[in-house]
Every structure is written in C-alpha cells, then in structure tokens.
N, C-alpha and C positions, 0 to 999 in steps of 0.2 A: 596604477591602478590596476586591480589585476582584472580577470575575463567578465567575473557576474558586475564591476561596477562599471566596466565600459558597457555590458548589455544594461544596465539601468541607466547608465546615461545617454544609450539611445532609444530607449523608451521613452525617459523623459522628453529627448527632442523631438519625438515624433507624435509625442502629446501634445507639445507645443503645437505643430502646425496641424495637427487634426482631432478635432473633439471628439470626434466617433470612437478613433484609436483610444482615445483618452479613455472615454465609457466603455469601451471592451476590457482595458487594462483592469480598470477599477473594477469591473464584474467578475473578472478572473480572481482577482485579489480576494472579493467577497465571498466567492465559490471555494476558495484553497481554506481562507479560515473556517468557513463553514465546518469543510473538511476537517481540519487539522483539529478543532473543539468537537466534535460530534461527537453525541454518547454512543455510539453505534461503534465499534471497534472494526477500524479500515487500514487496508492497505492496495495500493496501484502498484502491478508490478510488470516488467516487459515480460514477453510470452518465455522466457529462459527461468522464471521467477525470481527473479534479480526486483528487489524491491526501488521503487522510484520515489513513491510518497507514503509516507506511514503518517498515521494521525494519533497523538497522544494516546489516546484508550487503547489502542493497538500494543504501541510500546508498552505501555504501564502492564499492559496483559503478558505480554511474553518476556519481563523480566527485565526491562531497557527504559530508563528511566528518561532518555531523549531521542525522541523520532528521528532526529538526524544521525543518530546514533546508526539506526539500522537499514542507512540507507547504504546502498550498494553490497547487502548482504541478501542472503539467497532462504526464502522459503523453506525450500528442502535443507536445506541446515536445521529449522527448528523442527519440520515434521521427520527429519530421521533419526532425530533423538529416543524415537521409540521404535523396536523391532516391528509392534504390532499395527505401525501406522502403512495402510495400502498405496505405498506410492505409485507401484506399475499402474492399479486399478486409477488413482486418480488423473494420474497422465492419459491414462487411455479415455475416460468417459471426456476428459477436460478436451481432448482433439476432436474425439470424435460426435460430442455432442454441444463441446462448448461450455459444458457447465459441470460440476463436481459440488455434492455437498454429502456432509457426514459430522460424525462426531470422532474425535482424535482426545484421545488422552497422553499428556507431555509432562515431564517433569517439571517442575517450576522451581523457582530460585529459593525458596525456604524448607528444598530438600523432601517436598511434597508432590501431592500430583495436580496437575490442570486438566480439566474436561473443558473443551469449548467444541460449540458447535464451528463449523466453519464452510463457508460458500465462496465456491470459486466459481467466476465468470468471465469469459473471452469476451474483451471489447474491443473496437478499433480496428475492424477487419483483422482480428484475431492476432493482432500482436501485442495487444496488454492484456493484463489480466485483474480484475476486484476481487479482491478479498477480503469477506467479510467475518466478522468472529461475536459467538457469543458466551461467555462462561458459563458454565452449567453447575 
C-alpha cells in the first residue's frame, strides 16, 4: 500500500467515525472537482512558483494534456521562454503588493504564439499563489 492509499484509508476510517469529517471531505472533493473542470484556466502554486494543482484548461492552454504532468513544475519555466517577460517586475510586485496582472506572449506548441492575460495573487499567509489565465 503506497502513501496515497494509506491516506485514503485513514480518511475513510475517520469519516466512518465522524459524519462532520465526512461532510468536510466531500466538500473538499466537490471544490477540487469544480477547480479541475473550471472554464477558467487556473493553477495553485507554492510561493516558489511550483505547481501544486493545475486545472485541465490551464494544462491545455500551456501545451500539456494532463494537469498531473505539470504538478511539480514551475510557472517560471513557462514565463522564462520569452525574454520580454518582466520576471523581476512580476516577483517584485507579487512580493510587495501580493498581486500582479499582465499580458504575456509565449511560444505555443504549434510554433506560433500564445498571448494570455495572467493574474497572480498570494493567498494563505503569502505561502501560496493563485494564477488565473485567459487566452487573448
């Protein structure tokens, strides 16, 4: 039994003992499903820009068919593909104001360009960042 299976078993055991926990787990699962299937491209990252959770549209927009394949990668890897991307400005404003919004042009998987409006916002005591993207 791997660690994920152990966690699932533990949650299952807890939910049998406590209906309130079962409702909370169900609520979290519903929210996760809404996030994954959202018509808005979104990612949740650690403060070092490492992806924790990416939804399907975000993965598709950035040329990765499966959100799970992006987990563990970094938004900076995407942004650094174009030298014009103001990475230092983004980091500065995100740290100073807790948010950044702008338009980024990146190469896409078809050797063309992808223009997207990106919004970054720090959450959870500045330990995580939410990224939303809209293709222009």
